[in-house]
C-alpha positions as CSV (number, residue, x, y, z in Angstrom):
1,M,163.5,80.1,84.5
2,S,167.1,79.1,84.1
3,T,168.4,77.6,80.8
4,A,169.2,74.3,82.5
5,K,165.7,74.0,84.0
6,T,164.1,74.9,80.7
7,R,166.2,72.2,79.0
8,I,165.2,69.6,81.5
9,L,161.5,70.4,81.1
10,L,161.9,70.2,77.3
11,D,163.7,66.9,77.6
12,A,161.0,65.5,80.0
13,D,158.3,66.6,77.5
14,Q,160.1,64.8,74.7
15,I,160.5,61.7,76.8
16,A,156.7,61.8,77.7
17,R,155.9,62.1,73.9
18,T,158.2,59.1,73.2
19,F,156.4,56.9,75.8
20,A,153.0,58.0,74.4
21,E,154.1,57.2,70.9
22,V,155.2,53.6,72.0
23,I,151.7,53.1,73.5
24,K,150.0,54.5,70.4
25,K,152.1,52.6,67.8
26,Y,152.5,49.3,69.7
27,P,149.5,49.0,72.1
28,K,149.7,45.2,72.2
29,S,153.4,45.1,72.8
30,G,154.6,43.6,76.1
31,R,156.4,46.9,76.7
32,A,153.3,49.1,76.4
33,P,152.2,48.7,80.0
34,D,155.7,49.8,81.2
35,A,155.7,52.7,78.7
36,M,152.3,53.8,80.2
37,L,153.7,53.7,83.7
38,K,156.7,55.7,82.6
39,L,154.5,58.1,80.8
40,A,152.6,58.7,84.1
41,Q,155.8,59.2,86.0
42,S,156.9,61.6,83.3
43,F,153.7,63.6,83.8
44,M,154.3,63.6,87.5
45,G,157.8,64.8,87.1
46,M,156.7,67.7,85.0
47,G,154.1,68.7,87.6
48,Q,151.1,67.5,85.6
49,K,149.5,65.5,88.4
50,T,146.1,65.2,86.8
51,E,147.5,63.7,83.6
52,G,149.8,61.4,85.7
53,C,147.0,60.2,87.9
54,T,144.7,59.6,84.9
55,T,147.4,57.6,83.1
56,L,148.1,55.5,86.2
57,G,144.3,54.8,86.6
58,A,144.0,53.9,82.9
59,L,147.0,51.5,83.1
60,K,145.1,48.8,85.0
61,V,142.0,49.2,82.8
62,K,143.9,49.1,79.5
63,Y,146.4,46.4,80.6
64,P,144.7,44.2,83.3
65,T,146.9,41.3,82.5
66,A,150.2,43.3,82.9
67,Q,152.8,42.0,85.3
68,K,151.5,42.2,88.9
69,K,154.8,43.9,89.9
70,L,154.1,46.7,87.4
71,L,150.4,47.1,88.4
72,D,151.4,47.2,92.1
73,L,154.0,49.9,91.3
74,A,151.3,51.9,89.5
75,V,149.1,51.7,92.6
76,K,152.0,52.7,94.8
77,R,152.9,55.7,92.6
78,A,149.2,56.8,92.6
79,G,149.1,56.6,96.4
80,E,152.4,58.6,96.7
81,A,151.0,61.3,94.4
82,G,147.7,61.5,96.2
83,C,145.7,60.5,93.2
84,G,141.9,60.3,93.8
85,K,142.1,62.8,96.7
């Protein structure tokens, strides 16, 4: 694996950890649902489809009153990734 690709994956991993930390530390924050969506997208970007799909599915359960636009985007991303198939 090239050095640049390794660095990108390490950066993506750190980004995913940061989003997970936001959700853990501030679960009632208005930004937590967005962090959860971005965490799912980070998983997908790293090729971790199962984790990404699980996170997308959990978003609506954990944050059912999140902005409709965000919930709709989560459904769209799940469809694009083939979650549940």
